[in-house]
N, C-alpha and C positions, 0 to 999 in steps of 0.2 A: 583359521576363520574364527574359532572360539576365542583365541588369544586377542585377535583384533577387536572383537565385540567387547571383551573384558576391558581392554584399554580405552575404548570409547565410553564405557560406563564410568570408569574411573575419572576420565577427563571431564565428563559431564558433571559428576558429583563435585569435583574440585572447582569447576566453573561456577556451579550453583552456590557453593560455599562462599566464594569470593563475592558473588552478587549479594548474598544475604548480609555478609559483613559490611558491604558498602551502603546498604539501605539506611536511610536516615542521615545521609551526608557523610558517612564514613568516619565520623568522629568517635573517639574512644572515651566516651564520658562514663566515668566509673561511679559517681556518687548517685546512683539510683536507689530506690527503696529496697530493692531485693538483691543487693550485690555486696560482696566482700571486697574491699579495696585495700591493697597492701603496698606500701612504699618502703623499699629497703634503702637505707642511707649509706651503707658501707660499700657493698660490692655491686650495686645497681641491678642485681638479679631479682626476678619475681619470687615471692615466697608467700605461703599461706599457712594458716594453722590447719592441722589435720594430719592424718597418717598416710604415708605413701603406700603403694601396692605391696612393696616388699616388707612392710612393717617397720620401716626405719623411724628415726627420731623425729620429733616435732621440730618445726622451725623455731629458732631462738627469738625471744621477744626483744633482745637488746638491739637498739638502733632501728627498730621497726615501728612504724606508725600504723596501727591497725584500726580500721573502721569496720565494724560488723553490722550486719543487717539481720532481720529475723528469718534467716534461712541457714541450713547446716553448712559448715565450712567445706571447702573442696579438698579432697586428698590430693597430694602433689605427685605428679609424674612428669618431671622436667626433662626436656630435651638437653638442656645445658648443664644440669646438675650431675657431677661425676658420681655422686653417691647412689643415684637411682638410674643412671643411664643404662647400666647392664640389664636391670629389670625391665626398663622401658623397651630396649631393643629385643628382649626375649619374649615379652608379653604384650607390651603396648603397641608396637608396630604390627605384629600379627593380628591383634584385635582390631586395629584400624583397617587393615586390609580386608579382614573378614566382614566388617561393617560396610565397606565400600562394595564388596562383591555380593553381599547377602549370604555369606557362608555361615549359617548358624551352627553347623556341626563343629567347625573349628572354634567359633566364638564360645560355644557352650563349654567346650573342654577347657578353655582359658578361664572362664568364669568359675568353673569348679575348683581350679587351683587357686585363683585369686578373686574371691567374690567382690572385693572392693573395687575392682576395675570398672564395674558398671557405673560407678559414680566418680571416676577419675578423669582428669584432663589428659587427653592423649594427643593434643596438638599444641602448638605455640599459642594459639588463640583461645585456649582453654576449652575446646569442644570435647564433649564426652562421646562415647560410642553411639549414644542415642542421637546426638546432633548429626554425626556422620551418616548413620543409617537413614535418617530422615532426608538428608540432602541427596543421598544416593538413590532415593525412591525404592526402598526395600521394605514393603509393608509387612511381609512375613517375618523378617528379621526383627523389626520393631515390635511386632506382636509378642514374640518370645522374649525379647530383651526386657520389656516393661514388666513382665512377670517377676523378674529378679530385682526390680527396683522399687523403692518406696516412693510415696507421692512427692516427698521432698527431692528425691533424686531426679525425678522426671522434670521438676521445675528448675533444675540447676541452669544458670546462665553461662554463656561464654564470656570472654574478656570484655566484649562491648554490649553485654546485657541481653543478647538474644538467647531465648530458651530453645529447646528442641522443637517446640510447637511453632516458633518463628520459622525454623528451617522447614518444617512440614508445610506451613502456610505458603512459603515461597516455592516449594516443590509442586504444589497443586494437587497432591495425592490426598484425597479426603479420608481414605481408609487409614492412613498413617495418623492423621490428626485425631480421628475417632479413638484410636487406641490410647492416646494421651488424655484427651478430654474426658473420656469415660472414667479415668482414674481421678482426675482433678478438674472439675468444671470451672475452677477459678483461673486455670491456665490462660484462656483467651483474654483475660483482663490484665495479665502481666505484660508490661510494656518492654519492648526490646530497644535496639539501638535507635537513638534519636527520639526516644519516647514514643515510638510507634507500637501500636498493638499488632498482633498477628493478622487481624482483619485488615488493617491498613496495608500490611505487606502483601497480602493476597490480592488486594485491590490494585496496588501499584503494578503488579505483574499480570493482572488481567485474568486471574483464575476464578472463573464464574462459579463453579461448583463449590470451591473452597469458601468463597465469600458468602454464598447462600448457607453453608453449613455453620460458619463462625458467627454470622450476624445475630442469631438468637442468643448467643452466649455473651454478647457484648452489649451492655446497657448504655446506649448512646446518650440517654438523658442525664444519667448521673456520673458516668465515668469519662465522658469526653468533654473537653472545654469547647467553647464556640469556635476557636481556631482549629482544634482537632476535627471538629465536625465539618467545617468548610473544606479542610484539606482532604478529608475522607470523601466528601461529596465530589470534589473536583477529580479525585483519583478514579472514582467510578466512571465519570464522564470521559476522562482521558483514555481509559481502557475499554470503552464501549459497553460498559455495564449499565446501560440506560434504564433498564427495568428496575435495578436496585436503586439507582439514583432517584428515579421517580417515586419509589416507595418512601425513600428517606425524605424527599421534598414534601410529600403529603403530610408527614409527621412533623416536619420542621419548615414551615413556609418561609421563615426568615432567611433561609438559604438562598432564596431567589435574588436577594440583594446583597448578601454577604460577600466579602472580598477575601481572597487568599493573600499569601505573603507578597505576591506580585501585584496586589491591588486589582486583580481581575475577578469578575463574577463568572458564574457558570455560563452565562450567555456569551461572554467573551471567548470562552473555550469552545463552545458549540459553533460559534461563528467561523471557526477555523476547521470545523469538521465537514467532510464531504457528504452532506445529507441529501438524499433523494428518495422519493417514493416509488420511482420506476427504474432507478439505475441510470447509468450513462446512456445517452441517446446516440452519441457519435462514436460508439466503440467499434464499429465495423461489422461486416457480415460474418466473418470467420469467428470473432469473439462472441458474437451474438448466438451463433449456432452452438458454440461450446457451452455457453451459459444456459442455453435452452435444454441441452442434453443433461447438464448437471443441475437438475431441478432442486435437489435437496439443498445444495450449497446456495443456490440462488434464492430459495425461499427463506433460508436463514438470514441472508443479507437483507432481504426486503423486510423481514420481521424486525431486524435490528434497526433499520432505518426508520421504520414506523414507530418504534419505541423512542427513537431520538426525536422525531418530529412531535410526538406527544409530550415529551419532556420540554421541548422549546415552547409549545403552546402553553403548558402549565406555568413555566417560568415567566413568559411574557404576560400572561394574564395577571400574575401576581405583581409584576413590575408596573402594570398599568394602574394599579391602585395608588401609586405615588402621584405627587403633583407633577406638573409639566417640567418644572425646573429640575427636580430630582431625576426624572426620566432622562432629560437631556444630559445631565451630568453622568448618569450611569452608562449611557450608550456612547459617550464621548471619551471618557477616561477609564483606564490609562491609554486605550487605543480606541479609535472610532469603529466599533464593532460592525455597524451597518456597512461601512466602506471596506472593511476587512473581508466580510462575507462576500461582498460584490466582487472584489479583486480576485477572490478564490473561486468564484462561480457557484457559491452556495445559494442557489436560487430558491429552494424551498424555505430556507431560513429567512431570506429577504422577503418573500411573499407573506410569510406568517406575520412579520412585523408590520408590513405595509397595510395588510388587509384590516388590521384592528387599530392601526394608528396612522391614518393616511397622510398626516402632516409631514411624515418622514420623507415623503417624495420630494419635498422642497429643500431638504437639508443639503448643505454643501460641506465639503471637507476643508482642511486648512489651506488648500490651494483653490478654493471656490469652485470645486467640481461637484456636480450632482452624481448620483449613483450611476446614471446613464453615461456620463462623461467617463467615469471610472471603468464602467463596463466596456466602453469602446477602447479605452487606453490599454486594458488588459485582455481585450478580445474575448470577452465572456458573452457569447451570443445568447445563452440561456437567460441571463439577466437583461440583456438588451431587448429581448422579445417583449418584455413587460411594457415597453414604451408604446407598443401597439394596443395595449389593453387599457390605457388611461385616457383615451379619447383626445380631446383638444388640449389637454394639459401638456402633451408632448410638445406642442408648438411653442409654449412659453419656456419650458425647460431647455429646449434646443437653442434658445437665445442666450443662454449663459456663456460667459467667457471666464476663463480661469485667471489667476493672478498675473499671467504673462500674456494676456489677450489672446489666448488660444481658444477658438471655438470648437465645437464638437467635431467638425470636419478636420481641424488641425490634429485632433486626437487620433482620428483614423489615418491621417497621413504619416504619423509616427510609425516606425517599424515596431512590430509586436515584440513583447518579451520572448526570450529564447524558448521558455517552456511552452508557450502558446504557439510559437512559430513552428515548432517541431512536431506538432500533432499530425502533420502530414509530411510525407517523405519527399525529398527532392526540392531543390531551390525553385524550380519552375512552378510546382504545385503550391509552394509556400507563397510565391509572388501572386499566383492566381487568387489565393485566399485573401491576401492583403488587398488586392484590387476589388474583390467582392465586398469587403468591409467598407472600403472607401466609397464605392458606388451606392451601397445601402444607406450609409450615413448622409450622403449627398441628397438622397430623397427626403430626408427628415428636415434638414436645415433650410433656411430661406435661400433663394437663389443668390442673393447679394453676398451671402457668407462664403461663397466659393472664391470670391475675389478679396475678401477681408484679409488684412495682414496682421500678423502677431507682433510681439515685442521685438522679434528678430527680423522684422520687415519681410516676412515670407508669407505668401498665400498658401493655402492648403495644397494646391497642386505642385507648387515649387518645393514645398517641404516634403511631399511624397517622393518626388523625383530625386531629391538630394538624399533622403534617408534610405531609399531602396536602390540606389545606384549599384552597390555591390551585389545585392540580391538579384537584380536584373542581369548583371554580367554572369553570375553563377548559374542563373536559370537558363541563359542562352547556352552556356557550356554544357550544362546537364542535358538539355534537349538535343544538342548536336551529338554528344557522345552516345546517348541512348539510341538516337536515330542511326548513327554510323554503325554501331555494333549490330543492331537488328537488320539493317539493310544488307550487310555482308552475308548474314544467314539466309535472308530472303533470296539474294542473288544466287547463292549456291544451290538452293532448292530449285529455283527456276531453271538453272542450267541443267541440273540432273533430270528434272521431269521433262524438259524439252528433248533431251537426248533419249529418254526412255520411250517417248512417243514414236520414235523411228527405229527403236530396237525392241521389237515386240517379243515377249516371252513365248517360247514354243516354236518360234520360227514361222516361215511362210511357205506356201506352195510355189510352184514354178510361175504361176500367174500373179503372184504377189498377195494372194488371199491368206490371211492368218490361219494357221492350222486349227486353232481353238476358237474360231470366231463365234461359234454357237454355244460356247460354254458360259455359264453364269460367272465363273471366276474371271474369265477374260473381259466380260462386260464390266465387272466391278473394277478391274484394273484400268480400263480405258476411262471410265467416269472419274475415278479417284485421281488418276494421273492428270486429267484435264482440269479438275477442280484445284488440284495442288498447283498446277502451272498458273492458272488464272489468279488464284488468291495470292500466290507469292509475287506475281507481277503487280497486283494491286498494292500489296504491302510495300514493294519497292517505290511505287509512285507516292505513297503516303509519306514514307520516310524522306524521299527526295524533296517533297514539298516543304517538309520541316526544315531541311538543310538550307533551302533557298528562301526561307521566310525573312521578313524585314526585322523581326524581333522587337517590335514596338511593345510598349506596356500593354496596350489593348489586346494584342495578339495572344497574350497569356491567359485571357479570360475564358475564351471558348475555342478559338481557332486552333491553336497549337495542341491543347489537350485533346480535342476531338480527333485531330489527325493522328496523334500518338495512340489513342484508343483504337481507332480503325486499323492502324498499322500493326499493333500487337495482336488484335483479333484475327486479321487475315494471315498474319505470320503463324499463329497457332493453327488456323484452319489448314494452311498449306502443309505444315508438319504432320498434322493428323491424317490428311489425305495422302501424303507421301507414304506414311506408315501403312495405310490400307492398301495402297497400290503395291507396295513391297510384299505384303502378306498375300495378296491375290496372286502375284507372280510366283510365289513359293508354292501355292496350291497347284498352279498350272504346271510348274516344273516337276513337282513330285506327284503328278497324276492325281490331282484333286485330294490331296491329303492322305494318300495311302501309306506314305512313309511316316514313321514315328518321329521324324525330325521336324515335321511341320508345326506341331503345337509348341514345342520349346522355342522355335524360331519366331513364331507369332508373338509369344509372350515377351521375348526379349525385344522385339520390335516396338512394343508398347512402352518400354522404359524411357526412351528419350522424350516422348510426348508427355508422359506422366511427370518426369522431372521438370520439363518446361512449365507445365501447369502449376506445379507446387512452388517452384522457385520464383516464378513471375506473378503468382497469385496476389501477393501483398501489393506489388506495384500496380497491377491492373485495378485492384479494388480501390486503391488510393486515387488513381486517376479517374475512375468512374465516379467515385463518391465526390471528389472535388469538382468534377465537371458538371455532373447532373444532379446529384443529391444536394450539393452546396447551394443550389438556387432556392432550397427550402429551409436553410438553416436559420433564416431570420423571420420565418412565417410564424405568426401567432397561432397558438393552439385553439383559438376561438373561445378562451375562457373570459367571460365578461364580469366575473366576480370582482376583480380588481377595479375595473372601471366603475362599477356600481358603488363600491365602498368609497372611492375617491370623490364621487359626485354627491354622495349622501351628506 
């Protein structure tokens, strides 16, 4: 077990080293201000000035182009050099393994024999033991190791310019970073691979505590270029460090309109973020209960979302100081952020923009679609609900046709994208949700729009039938297969319980009177047996009516899901009643539970019912939510703030 844990630590450390090496684009740029660059012209091997651990000769200057920087040269410990390979294998490899494992006792012994090893390269990428220990997240090892190193040793870079602090920043262990920064407070300013600071590396990997620690040591005003600043700002947003991003924005308001290398602003990034002040509303009962029980995690997520919304507010307020032309350019290029947020269901983001800039409600994308047309296309009901908050304006927007003469009802007639279609399970329930969307949009558009044809000469109804043909077929098969399977179980239960009604436990007297007629357990048996028989029969009838249905599109809205819900409920009731009847008969046979076998048998009898409840829970919740809760998915929350802002 200990060996397995050790292997996992080693694997993690090596993975982290690879990640750190790749930060900044993975380029091996050598000519930075704090690096020694050596190019050997004769044998192609790396070389540097300095003394190796074994005290060998210095590298020859012949045929070598040396560029030095104001930092001490690195002693050589080469994997490929035959002159030092024996020393490397004897001391370098054990020192590397000790740094990975956090074995300071072994490392200390090696340092006593070869003090220079603390500043020696022990990997092909020029990492020192401090680099390796920081990547392996061994704070105690780092604490002891830095005591044997000079300030210059601690600042030594690897081949691609990453210092050990870069590795510590990527590891996220603040204690390790403190050990280095306490020795040299200039370290956080030393740039690593790709010209990135340790702060930027910590931000890219989302290490909140590390970012908060390194930020005071990084003078963003003097040491970061405008491009560095926007890249750092975007990194904070990408890794959900919204509080840090907000603090940086307040010091540098120009970040609100600054663009990164992809020409995106912070608002473009936030448009793709799932922001919500209350969390997802359609997550289901089971997930809701789990989130309710895990209050700590839920409160953290809500706090993070609140910080994100505050950041959006602050950014948008700064953008509103621009003239209308610049605002339009910002939200349109390089991608139309309002429509991106709509397609992803980022309702809080959209509301913030609309409430303070109502003219956006009239904007259309490159296909002449409003945000409500896009919301219908991508089945984003949270965005679509806003249409009920804008009063009579919805009647004008509902008149829009896109570039192919599709009106809003045509959008609803198109089959939903796969990621939105699969939010409910089963083809039948998916078709039901599609029908609900179609009927809801039908209430919004003018009656004449139901017969309007698009560029393909199709009315919305014709388009719906054509696009959902396969889904209708799959829904029919799904319903029939589910009903068939459940009806077999119901039939078996009905057969067993019917037989049990004439084979009473405990037998009967000569005149046919049950021997235990006056016992409570017998009464329980009779009632539960009858209930199981009646409920299983009802279940059979429900599933039979499903099998004989016409399977028209309208049947999937309420009729079929309701029958399936009743069938599953009565099937569960029949199983539970059968279990109670069986348990009661055991008490009768074993003389009212006097035998020790009664309790174990009773517990085992509960297993099938429990399994059924657990295994069918998700299906039942989906059916119930789709059939009954779905009628409320388009209802407005009664928020009149949007309407007031649009009318003002």
